[in-house]
All heavy atoms as an XYZ file, in Angstrom:
873
protein
N      59.460     11.847     93.562
C      58.769     13.065     92.982
C      57.373     13.041     93.679
O      56.863     12.007     93.732
C      58.721     13.053     91.543
N      56.779     14.183     93.973
C      55.475     14.306     94.399
C      54.631     14.596     93.227
O      54.811     15.610     92.471
C      55.435     15.435     95.554
C      54.129     15.583     96.156
C      53.673     14.277     96.952
C      54.172     16.810     97.097
N      53.635     13.819     93.046
C      52.700     14.087     91.925
C      51.501     14.939     92.269
O      51.390     15.291     93.497
N      50.811     15.363     91.278
C      49.653     16.264     91.605
C      48.494     15.603     92.266
O      47.608     16.163     92.874
C      49.071     16.583     90.094
C      49.706     15.510     89.293
C      50.980     15.037     89.869
N      48.617     14.208     92.400
C      47.648     13.418     93.106
C      48.142     13.312     94.570
O      47.553     12.574     95.314
C      47.417     12.058     92.517
C      48.789     11.274     92.417
O      49.917     11.838     92.761
O      48.788     10.166     91.783
N      49.154     13.976     95.076
C      49.684     13.954     96.337
C      50.225     12.656     96.674
O      50.245     12.224     97.858
C      48.709     14.537     97.422
C      48.427     15.923     97.123
C      49.655     16.850     97.180
O      50.297     16.870     98.196
N      49.950     17.506     96.123
N      50.757     11.855     95.701
C      51.387     10.544     95.951
C      52.942     10.798     95.655
O      53.225     11.594     94.852
C      50.858      9.548     94.970
C      49.366      9.083     95.337
C      48.792      8.031     94.531
N      47.596      7.533     94.963
C      46.662      6.945     94.349
N      46.938      6.612     93.011
N      45.525      6.510     94.850
N      53.736      9.928     96.263
C      55.120      9.991     96.048
C      55.477      8.850     95.009
O      55.039      7.752     95.120
C      55.779      9.596     97.453
C      57.409      9.706     97.446
C      57.775     11.136     97.103
C      57.803      9.257     98.849
N      56.251      9.317     94.073
C      56.775      8.426     92.949
C      58.200      8.177     93.191
O      59.014      9.154     93.194
C      56.441      9.035     91.638
C      55.014      9.089     91.329
C      54.063     10.114     92.075
C      54.438      8.347     90.351
C      52.829     10.170     91.664
C      53.075      8.300     90.064
C      52.212      9.287     90.689
O      50.925      9.206     90.429
N      58.602      6.946     93.302
C      60.014      6.583     93.607
C      60.497      5.766     92.386
O      59.994      4.683     92.134
C      60.025      5.813     94.943
C      61.578      5.522     95.205
C      59.469      6.640     96.154
N      61.604      6.301     91.868
C      62.175      5.420     90.793
C      63.271      4.479     91.383
O      64.083      4.999     92.234
N      63.293      3.331     91.106
C      64.186      2.185     91.613
C      65.130      1.778     90.505
O      64.646      1.403     89.519
C      63.430      1.098     92.248
C      62.530      1.583     93.432
C      61.791      0.490     94.056
O      62.225     -0.638     93.992
O      60.653      0.800     94.572
N      66.410      1.890     90.838
C      67.482      1.554     89.779
C      67.249     -0.001     89.371
O      67.427     -0.313     88.228
C      68.801      1.738     90.435
C      70.027      1.444     89.634
C      70.105      2.408     88.516
C      71.320      1.462     90.399
N      66.983     -0.773     90.330
C      66.790     -2.163     90.085
C      68.134     -2.857     90.002
O      68.792     -3.077     91.009
N      68.569     -3.076     88.814
C      69.967     -3.598     88.650
C      70.515     -3.233     87.300
O      69.752     -2.308     86.614
C      69.923     -5.261     88.722
O      69.335     -5.769     87.530
N      71.611     -3.650     86.846
C      71.994     -3.269     85.589
C      71.369     -4.124     84.522
O      71.604     -3.833     83.283
C      73.551     -3.375     85.473
C      74.282     -2.584     86.399
C      75.779     -2.776     86.208
C      74.016     -1.102     86.170
N      70.529     -5.018     84.899
C      69.841     -5.875     83.885
C      68.584     -5.133     83.393
O      67.784     -4.745     84.255
C      69.332     -7.238     84.633
C      68.538     -8.000     83.559
C      70.446     -7.957     85.060
N      68.577     -4.823     82.088
C      67.409     -4.149     81.482
C      66.066     -4.791     81.909
O      65.876     -5.950     81.971
C      67.569     -4.170     79.962
C      69.037     -4.325     79.865
C      69.479     -5.205     81.046
N      64.985     -3.934     82.335
C      63.720     -4.331     82.644
C      63.674     -4.578     84.145
O      62.477     -4.833     84.599
N      64.603     -4.545     84.908
C      64.554     -4.730     86.368
C      64.261     -3.524     87.204
O      63.982     -3.638     88.355
C      65.856     -5.337     86.915
C      66.138     -6.815     86.276
C      64.874     -7.739     86.621
O      64.612     -7.894     87.731
N      64.342     -8.419     85.548
N      64.292     -2.361     86.589
C      63.918     -1.133     87.404
C      62.382     -0.975     87.508
O      61.579     -1.571     86.744
N      61.966     -0.111     88.421
C      60.569      0.156     88.521
C      60.277      1.508     89.157
O      61.174      2.111     89.683
C      59.841     -0.955     89.300
C      60.233     -0.906     90.794
C      59.498     -2.125     91.456
N      59.939     -2.072     92.943
C      59.616     -2.987     93.712
N      58.982     -4.035     93.380
N      60.170     -2.918     95.041
N      59.016      1.951     89.075
C      58.613      3.109     89.764
C      57.558      2.637     90.826
O      56.600      1.901     90.378
C      57.939      4.170     88.758
C      57.147      5.283     89.499
C      58.812      4.688     87.750
N      57.806      2.952     91.972
C      56.851      2.590     93.130
C      55.980      3.846     93.482
O      56.664      4.918     93.587
C      57.502      2.047     94.321
O      58.179      0.798     94.021
N      54.678      3.640     93.626
C      53.816      4.812     93.950
C      53.353      4.513     95.417
O      52.848      3.497     95.665
C      52.668      4.932     92.897
C      51.813      6.149     93.203
C      53.288      4.980     91.449
N      53.391      5.594     96.094
C      53.012      5.505     97.530
C      52.113      6.709     97.943
O      52.308      7.823     97.511
C      54.294      5.587     98.491
C      55.315      4.544     98.150
C      56.239      4.451     97.150
C      55.508      3.259     98.792
N      56.972      3.343     97.146
C      56.450      2.566     98.207
C      54.779      2.711     99.873
C      56.916      1.406     98.618
C      55.155      1.475    100.303
C      56.168      0.746     99.679
N      51.234      6.351     98.861
C      50.488      7.481     99.560
C      51.533      8.169    100.575
O      52.470      7.361    100.979
C      49.354      6.901    100.287
C      48.309      6.198     99.439
C      47.457      7.182     98.695
O      47.647      8.493     98.667
O      46.681      6.743     97.800
N      51.247      9.382    100.952
C      52.041     10.011    101.868
C      52.160      9.393    103.340
O      53.096      9.552    103.978
C      51.776     11.595    102.024
C      51.963     12.294    100.745
C      51.598     13.791    100.884
C      53.420     12.152    100.158
N      51.102      8.504    103.580
C      51.104      7.844    104.884
C      51.909      6.569    104.857
O      52.055      5.875    105.770
C      49.738      7.580    105.279
C      48.935      6.510    104.393
O      49.521      6.030    103.504
O      47.778      6.396    104.648
N      52.570      6.328    103.775
C      53.379      5.073    103.546
C      52.671      3.794    102.911
O      53.264      2.799    102.825
N      51.377      4.042    102.530
C      50.685      3.003    101.949
C      51.105      2.818    100.513
O      51.151      3.715     99.655
C      49.161      3.200    101.938
O      48.733      3.423    103.267
C      48.429      2.013    101.330
N      51.435      1.473    100.060
C      51.956      1.243     98.685
C      50.783      1.192     97.817
O      49.622      0.536     98.132
C      52.703     -0.113     98.715
C      53.150     -0.399     97.374
N      52.622     -1.441     96.551
C      54.254      0.033     96.579
C      53.223     -1.540     95.413
N      54.298     -0.625     95.411
N      50.747      1.859     96.772
C      49.659      2.063     95.800
C      49.797      0.996     94.616
O      48.911      0.224     94.385
C      49.408      3.439     95.280
C      48.325      3.421     94.184
C      49.241      4.385     96.420
N      50.912      1.139     93.933
C      51.264      0.371     92.774
C      52.756      0.463     92.392
O      53.412      1.298     92.788
C      50.354      0.740     91.473
C      50.699      2.135     90.989
C      49.853      2.472     89.806
C      50.101      3.863     89.363
N      49.164      4.177     88.244
N      53.092     -0.458     91.600
C      54.303     -0.395     90.763
C      54.221     -0.314     89.355
O      53.300     -0.866     88.780
C      55.183     -1.747     91.161
C      55.617     -1.854     92.552
O      55.997     -0.806     93.226
O      55.785     -2.929     93.007
N      55.174      0.375     88.602
C      55.193      0.392     87.199
C      56.591     -0.313     86.923
O      57.622      0.049     87.136
C      55.257      1.897     86.589
C      53.850      2.572     87.055
C      55.476      1.745     85.202
C      53.761      3.936     86.711
N      56.410     -1.516     86.318
C      57.604     -2.313     86.166
C      58.201     -2.313     84.636
O      57.517     -1.688     83.871
C      57.243     -3.837     86.503
C      56.859     -4.033     87.996
O      57.736     -3.737     88.772
N      55.713     -4.439     88.294
N      59.334     -3.031     84.457
C      59.873     -3.124     83.239
C      60.756     -2.048     82.673
O      61.066     -1.904     81.533
N      61.204     -1.111     83.662
C      62.042     -0.146     83.309
C      63.522     -0.471     83.658
O      63.739     -1.556     84.114
C      61.670      1.145     84.194
C      60.273      1.651     83.869
C      59.738      2.501     84.900
C      60.084      2.146     82.531
N      64.500      0.398     83.290
C      65.886      0.000     83.369
C      66.692      1.138     83.913
O      66.633      2.262     83.474
C      66.336     -0.320     81.989
O      65.665     -1.428     81.412
N      67.545      0.857     84.982
C      68.495      1.702     85.539
C      67.992      3.108     85.734
O      68.572      4.115     85.234
C      69.756      1.837     84.723
C      70.444      0.483     84.398
C      70.122     -0.087     83.011
O      69.928      0.659     82.143
N      70.189     -1.301     82.875
N      66.939      3.275     86.467
C      66.188      4.579     86.693
C      67.147      5.423     87.566
O      67.590      4.952     88.685
C      64.866      4.499     87.368
C      63.856      3.719     86.445
C      64.331      5.847     87.805
C      62.626      3.407     87.093
N      67.482      6.652     87.047
C      68.384      7.554     87.843
C      67.636      8.729     88.320
O      68.112      9.434     89.288
C      69.628      8.026     86.962
O      69.111      8.477     85.754
C      70.545      6.923     86.840
N      66.400      9.000     87.775
C      65.662     10.184     88.277
C      64.149     10.037     87.710
O      63.967      9.360     86.801
C      66.293     11.461     87.667
O      65.642     12.554     88.323
N      63.344     10.809     88.392
C      61.943     10.658     88.060
C      61.267     12.083     88.328
O      61.746     12.741     89.260
C      61.197      9.594     88.811
C      59.806      9.383     88.424
C      61.303      9.809     90.328
C      59.159      8.125     88.972
N      60.389     12.492     87.535
C      59.467     13.649     87.772
C      58.207     13.364     87.381
O      57.976     12.506     86.457
C      60.170     14.844     86.946
N      57.241     14.189     87.866
C      55.743     13.981     87.452
C      55.284     15.319     87.075
O      55.448     16.307     87.902
C      54.984     13.382     88.664
C      53.473     13.160     88.270
C      55.649     12.079     89.130
N      54.470     15.418     85.999
C      54.034     16.675     85.512
C      52.635     16.986     86.152
O      52.035     16.096     86.861
C      53.993     16.876     84.016
C      53.105     16.094     83.245
O      52.190     15.568     83.758
O      53.339     15.885     82.025
N      52.178     18.244     85.901
C      50.842     18.534     86.456
C      49.643     17.733     85.964
O      48.540     17.561     86.597
C      50.509     20.018     86.038
C      50.320     20.333     84.754
C      50.071     21.797     84.402
C      50.057     21.943     82.824
N      49.602     23.319     82.514
N      49.770     16.962     84.852
C      48.823     15.968     84.350
C      48.986     14.667     84.901
O      48.196     13.658     84.497
C      48.687     16.057     82.868
C      48.483     17.418     82.301
O      47.478     18.060     82.910
O      49.013     17.763     81.220
N      50.040     14.339     85.671
C      50.188     13.009     86.217
C      51.129     12.144     85.328
O      51.291     10.975     85.618
N      51.642     12.700     84.174
C      52.539     11.960     83.382
C      53.912     11.851     84.151
O      54.328     12.815     84.865
C      52.837     12.667     82.041
C      51.520     12.725     81.256
O      50.824     11.690     81.096
N      51.140     13.858     80.720
N      54.574     10.746     83.929
C      55.800     10.439     84.692
C      56.969     10.450     83.729
O      56.883      9.799     82.633
C      55.709      8.897     85.248
C      54.398      9.013     86.129
C      56.998      8.616     86.071
C      53.954      7.553     86.462
N      58.032     11.102     84.151
C      59.295     11.259     83.273
C      60.256     10.476     84.018
O      60.489     10.696     85.123
C      59.705     12.581     83.183
C      58.670     13.466     82.374
C      57.557     14.073     82.925
C      58.817     13.764     81.040
C      56.492     14.740     82.300
C      57.950     14.600     80.314
C      56.758     15.048     80.868
O      55.827     15.699     80.187
N      61.014      9.465     83.368
C      61.943      8.598     83.922
C      63.284      8.698     83.075
O      63.150      8.590     81.870
C      61.434      7.337     83.915
C      62.538      6.149     84.386
C      60.161      7.057     84.850
N      64.301      8.801     83.659
C      65.737      8.637     82.934
C      66.252      7.227     83.112
O      66.184      6.791     84.276
C      66.731      9.772     83.393
O      66.841      9.654     84.785
C      66.349     11.124     82.974
N      66.606      6.697     82.099
C      67.200      5.215     82.117
C      68.659      5.537     81.663
O      69.026      5.659     80.499
C      66.479      4.344     81.251
C      65.011      4.105     81.556
C      64.473      3.064     80.673
O      64.470      3.166     79.441
O      63.772      2.080     81.217
N      69.518      5.518     82.723
C      70.951      5.920     82.483
C      71.722      5.113     81.427
O      72.226      5.795     80.448
C      71.675      5.683     83.836
C      73.166      6.173     83.770
C      73.374      7.647     83.535
C      73.940      5.701     85.081
N      71.769      3.767     81.637
C      72.674      3.099     80.674
C      72.041      2.752     79.289
O      72.729      2.476     78.330
C      73.264      1.862     81.257
C      74.244      2.207     82.481
C      73.891      1.813     83.839
C      75.356      2.960     82.319
C      74.751      2.180     84.829
C      76.166      3.336     83.306
C      75.766      2.911     84.674
N      70.628      2.883     79.302
C      70.080      2.796     78.008
C      70.052      4.084     77.311
O      69.602      4.193     76.084
C      68.527      2.182     78.162
C      68.433      0.820     78.669
C      66.946      0.377     78.830
C      69.175     -0.198     77.777
N      70.238      5.089     77.939
C      70.306      6.511     77.403
C      68.925      6.818     76.884
O      68.786      7.506     75.795
N      67.956      6.879     77.754
C      66.597      7.126     77.446
C      65.954      8.093     78.469
O      66.209      8.090     79.549
C      65.679      5.856     77.402
C      66.122      4.782     76.520
C      65.680      5.104     74.968
C      65.952      3.968     73.991
N      65.772      4.400     72.759
N      65.197      8.957     78.006
C      64.187      9.678     78.733
C      62.814      9.242     78.276
O      62.534      9.192     77.066
C      64.223     11.179     78.508
C      63.183     12.123     79.057
C      63.076     11.978     80.599
C      63.227     13.470     78.598
N      61.997      8.625     79.200
C      60.721      8.286     78.830
C      59.634      9.082     79.471
O      59.768      9.584     80.549
C      60.466      6.789     79.505
C      61.460      5.691     79.033
C      61.084      4.381     79.778
C      61.388      5.486     77.493
N      58.515      9.261     78.700
C      57.410      9.944     79.304
C      56.271      8.867     79.371
O      55.894      8.259     78.291
C      56.869     11.032     78.363
C      55.649     11.802     78.841
C      55.265     12.938     77.909
C      54.102     13.755     78.335
N      53.653     14.760     77.424
N      55.786      8.494     80.564
C      54.706      7.626     80.760
C      53.475      8.167     81.168
O      53.395      9.103     81.929
C      55.303      6.628     81.893
C      56.687      6.045     81.689
C      57.046      5.294     82.940
C      56.796      5.119     80.469
N      52.389      7.545     80.781
C      51.112      7.969     81.397
C      51.048      7.455     82.734
O      51.907      6.738     83.254
C      49.932      7.631     80.509
C      49.553      6.116     80.460
O      50.120      5.434     81.274
O      48.834      5.732     79.570
N      50.014      7.921     83.542
C      49.915      7.500     84.956
C      49.714      6.012     85.145
O      50.086      5.433     86.270
C      48.627      8.185     85.417
C      48.580      9.411     84.590
C      48.974      9.008     83.277
N      49.369      5.321     84.098
C      49.403      3.754     84.188
C      50.670      3.067     83.739
O      50.727      1.845     83.817
C      48.198      3.275     83.239
C      46.891      3.705     83.827
O      46.567      3.645     84.976
N      45.935      4.200     82.964
N      51.531      3.802     83.363
C      52.885      3.312     82.937
C      53.078      3.042     81.433
O      54.069      2.495     81.092
N      52.102      3.427     80.691
C      52.259      3.226     79.237
C      53.188      4.346     78.659
O      53.019      5.507     79.058
C      50.870      3.411     78.484
C      49.965      2.364     78.969
O      50.280      1.110     79.009
N      48.816      2.627     79.529
N      53.990      3.910     77.774
C      55.043      4.849     77.221
C      54.301      5.812     76.167
O      53.698      5.401     75.191
C      56.094      4.150     76.466
O      56.762      3.343     77.426
C      57.142      5.226     75.889
N      54.339      7.072     76.381
C      53.791      8.060     75.535
C      54.759      8.699     74.496
O      54.494      9.018     73.422
C      53.172      9.351     76.389
C      52.099      9.010     77.279
C      51.818     10.166     78.141
C      50.938      8.459     76.552
N      56.214      8.759     75.025
C      57.112      9.316     74.176
C      58.427      8.886     74.843
O      58.567      8.589     75.991
C      57.031     10.797     74.068
N      59.506      8.929     74.005
C      60.814      8.641     74.425
C      61.833      9.415     73.631
O      61.588      9.866     72.507
C      61.207      7.213     74.534
C      61.281      6.562     73.200
C      61.729      5.140     73.266
O      60.867      4.255     73.833
O      62.793      4.721     72.856
N      63.050      9.760     74.290
C      64.163     10.359     73.628
C      65.443      9.754     73.956
O      65.562      9.323     75.151
C      64.120     11.904     74.047
N      66.313      9.652     73.048
C      67.687      9.184     73.196
C      68.508     10.313     73.852
O      68.555     11.404     73.090
C      68.210      8.533     72.038
C      67.526      7.324     71.499
O      67.035      6.589     72.382
O      67.452      7.184     70.242
N      69.144     10.133     74.892
C      70.061     11.203     75.446
C      71.298     10.660     75.914
O      71.338      9.405     76.375
C      69.317     11.882     76.660
C      68.020     12.634     76.355
C      67.377     13.071     77.672
C      68.422     13.790     75.352
N      72.386     11.274     75.955
C      73.695     10.760     76.398
C      73.940     10.698     77.877
O      73.919     11.782     78.550
C      74.690     11.671     75.772
C      73.992     12.877     75.551
C      72.636     12.552     75.368
N      73.799      9.625     78.522
C      74.003      9.323     79.889
C      73.109     10.282     80.715
O      73.564     11.144     81.455
C      75.468      9.633     80.283
C      76.498      8.676     79.590
C      77.935      9.114     79.856
C      76.310      7.263     80.106
N      71.781     10.138     80.620
C      70.814     10.968     81.309
C      70.892     10.804     82.821
O      70.927      9.644     83.320
C      69.514     10.753     80.761
C      69.599      9.377     80.279
C      71.042      9.128     79.808
N      70.838     11.783     83.599
C      70.832     11.682     85.116
C      69.494     12.226     85.677
O      68.528     11.678     85.413
N      69.569     13.490     86.135
C      68.369     14.048     86.786
C      67.352     14.491     85.768
O      67.663     15.009     84.668
N      66.089     14.588     86.174
C      65.057     15.102     85.336
C      64.093     15.897     86.115
O      63.858     15.624     87.304
C      64.284     13.939     84.569
C      63.541     12.995     85.470
C      63.299     14.541     83.557
N      63.617     17.044     85.531
C      62.595     17.844     86.220
C      61.724     18.416     85.022
O      62.096     18.467     83.929
C      63.384     19.048     86.898
N      60.515     18.787     85.395
C      59.535     19.267     84.513
C      58.886     20.521     85.080
O      58.457     20.485     86.313
C      58.580     18.064     84.033
C      57.712     17.561     85.141
C      57.725     18.659     82.898
N      58.640     21.484     84.340
C      57.843     22.640     84.884
C      56.528     22.690     84.362
O      56.021     21.835     83.598
C      58.624     24.087     84.500
C      58.741     24.337     83.007
O      57.758     23.875     82.187
O      59.550     25.100     82.623
N      55.723     23.680     84.979
C      54.354     23.856     84.656
C      53.878     24.046     83.195
O      52.813     23.914     82.724
C      53.662     24.872     85.464
C      53.574     24.445     86.941
O      53.671     23.202     87.257
O      53.493     25.325     87.901
N      54.898     24.477     82.371
C      54.685     24.746     80.890
C      55.076     23.583     80.046
O      54.965     23.689     78.850
C      55.433     25.901     80.466
C      54.979     27.258     81.069
C      55.751     28.388     80.667
N      56.401     28.956     81.804
C      57.427     29.708     81.770
N      58.053     30.196     80.668
N      57.989     30.203     82.880
N      55.527     22.443     80.740
C      55.888     21.299     79.926
C      57.296     21.222     79.479
O      57.730     20.326     78.784
N      58.130     22.159     79.951
C      59.557     22.042     79.708
C      60.140     20.977     80.439
O      59.852     20.885     81.658
C      60.266     23.443     79.940
C      59.758     24.569     79.005
O      59.757     24.355     77.855
N      59.295     25.626     79.657
N      60.919     20.209     79.880
C      61.549     19.071     80.533
C      63.184     19.323     80.631
O      63.720     19.822     79.630
C      61.361     17.694     79.793
C      62.137     16.626     80.464
C      59.899     17.436     79.686
N      63.729     19.265     81.725
C      65.218     19.598     82.001
C      65.785     18.231     82.340
O      65.321     17.516     83.341
C      65.279     20.550     83.035
C      64.598     21.953     82.882
C      63.283     21.926     83.168
C      65.212     22.909     82.155
C      62.573     23.089     82.852
C      64.509     24.217     81.949
C      63.238     24.228     82.257
O      62.526     25.358     82.031
N      66.943     17.891     81.620
C      67.615     16.660     81.989
C      69.040     16.932     82.046
O      69.614     17.592     81.128
C      67.336     15.665     80.890
C      68.088     14.337     81.193
C      65.866     15.343     80.824
N      69.713     16.447     83.101
C      71.293     16.477     83.085
C      71.744     15.328     82.288
O      71.274     14.258     82.259
C      71.725     16.405     84.588
O      71.547     15.181     85.104
N      72.727     15.732     81.416
C      73.359     14.719     80.650
C      74.892     14.786     80.839
O      75.500     15.824     81.229
C      73.114     14.888     79.044
C      71.607     14.645     78.848
C      73.500     16.319     78.667
N      75.566     13.713     80.591
C      77.037     13.642     80.762
C      77.403     13.839     82.173
O      78.625     14.131     82.428
C      77.756     14.514     79.838
C      77.597     14.330     78.330
C      77.127     15.440     77.620
C      78.010     13.183     77.734
C      76.946     15.168     76.158
C      77.806     13.026     76.422
C      77.302     13.978     75.608
N      76.549     13.762     83.130
C      76.826     14.177     84.549
C      77.529     13.219     85.281
O      78.207     13.427     86.256
C      75.546     14.615     85.252
O      74.682     13.560     85.289
N      77.532     11.858     84.940
C      78.211     10.844     85.646
C      79.549     10.628     85.150
O      80.374     10.152     85.757
C      77.513      9.523     85.810
C      77.307      8.819     84.499
C      76.069      9.711     86.572
C      77.023      7.342     84.579
N      79.800     10.906     83.911
C      81.164     10.789     83.318
C      81.521     12.212     82.649
O      81.495     12.229     81.450
C      81.155      9.720     82.147
C      80.903      8.381     82.621
C      79.886      7.642     82.206
C      81.851      7.729     83.549
C      79.662      6.362     82.647
C      81.604      6.420     84.024
C      80.463      5.781     83.682
N      81.895     13.123     83.483
C      82.070     14.510     82.903
C      83.208     14.667     81.908
O      83.230     15.585     81.212
C      82.374     15.365     84.265
C      82.723     14.363     85.264
C      82.064     13.040     84.917
N      84.072     13.648     81.816
C      85.092     13.754     80.711
C      84.635     13.125     79.406
O      85.396     13.112     78.539
N      83.394     12.678     79.384
C      82.864     12.018     78.197
C      81.890     12.870     77.401
O      81.060     13.593     78.123
C      82.198     10.669     78.587
C      81.565      9.958     77.587
C      82.428      9.041     76.763
C      80.215      9.927     77.175
C      81.862      8.272     75.746
C      79.714      9.261     76.127
C      80.571      8.412     75.426
N      81.856     13.010     76.238
C      81.044     13.752     75.466
C      81.668     14.797     74.656
O      82.968     15.053     74.642
N      80.839     15.746     74.175
C      81.335     16.827     73.176
C      82.134     17.916     73.909
O      82.900     18.628     73.334
C      80.131     17.340     72.514
C      79.066     17.131     73.453
C      79.365     15.799     74.165
N      81.946     18.128     75.315
C      82.553     19.186     76.011
C      83.214     18.497     77.220
O      82.663     18.509     78.342
C      81.457     20.222     76.445
C      80.776     20.737     75.293
C      79.521     20.340     75.127
C      81.306     21.679     74.403
C      78.672     20.863     74.021
C      80.682     22.091     73.401
C      79.258     21.705     73.199
N      84.434     17.802     77.028
C      85.038     17.166     78.157
C      85.149     18.031     79.398
O      85.425     19.131     79.228
C      86.401     16.792     77.556
C      86.257     16.755     76.073
C      85.121     17.835     75.778
N      84.790     17.398     80.486
C      85.059     18.030     81.767
C      83.803     18.658     82.327
O      83.719     19.306     83.317
N      82.795     18.597     81.557
C      81.529     19.360     81.912
C      80.257     18.331     81.825
O      80.256     17.431     80.892
C      81.192     20.546     81.033
O      80.911     20.074     79.668
C      82.284     21.553     81.011
N      79.338     18.488     82.708
C      78.056     17.950     82.519
C      77.063     19.106     81.988
O      77.637     20.284     81.951
N      76.019     18.814     81.578
C      75.149     19.833     81.003
C      73.689     19.517     81.327
O      73.338     18.305     81.814
C      75.198     19.811     79.508
C      76.478     20.230     78.951
S      76.554     20.062     77.154
C      77.106     18.365     77.021
N      72.841     20.630     81.270
C      71.381     20.305     81.464
C      70.823     20.833     80.157
O      71.072     21.877     79.608
C      70.852     21.337     82.618
C      69.350     21.116     82.644
C      71.446     20.864     83.924
N      70.071     19.884     79.601
C      69.289     20.129     78.299
C      67.781     20.451     78.637
O      67.329     19.802     79.528
C      69.440     18.972     77.411
C      70.871     18.860     76.837
C      71.908     19.602     77.037
C      71.254     17.759     75.942
N      72.931     19.145     76.284
C      72.528     18.037     75.611
C      70.603     16.703     75.337
C      73.314     17.196     74.725
C      71.273     15.831     74.444
C      72.624     16.064     74.181
N      67.140     21.375     77.920
C      65.939     21.637     78.047
C      65.172     21.354     76.802
O      65.688     21.698     75.653
C      65.602     23.239     78.419
C      64.210     23.495     78.554
C      63.979     24.949     78.742
N      64.203     25.645     77.415
C      64.061     26.969     77.312
N      63.695     27.679     78.280
N      64.370     27.509     76.168
N      63.950     20.841     76.885
C      63.113     20.580     75.679
C      61.748     20.028     76.040
O      61.346     20.318     77.199
N      61.046     19.619     75.108
C      59.720     18.983     75.411
C      59.658     17.549     74.893
O      60.342     17.225     73.974
C      58.601     19.891     74.874
O      58.816     19.991     73.405
N      58.722     16.865     75.424
C      58.555     15.443     75.049
C      57.098     15.073     74.837
O      56.278     15.491     75.659
C      59.157     14.618     76.069
C      59.436     13.101     75.771
C      60.394     12.983     74.557
C      60.155     12.381     76.933
């Protein structure tokens, strides 16, 4: 995801071991800025206009909102979260049930949920 600071934020799955995922932050010229460690099974990442980072943790079933330093501001439990996006008004969009479309309340479908965090 491209942040308002014109840096690239890359979510890394890590492994299936909780805590092995991370967000790597890069300048557009390829210079590594920092890592935010201790995350789990990152499947998607978004950055809002204030620089807050939204991360989906697939197998933990979490959506996290982190400040630019990686501190957790909020979290939500979601069923099999996949992709995440955030708009300028603070609405957060998360795909759920998308990797196991036969699992969940509406078998055969994935969904996009909208909310705020």
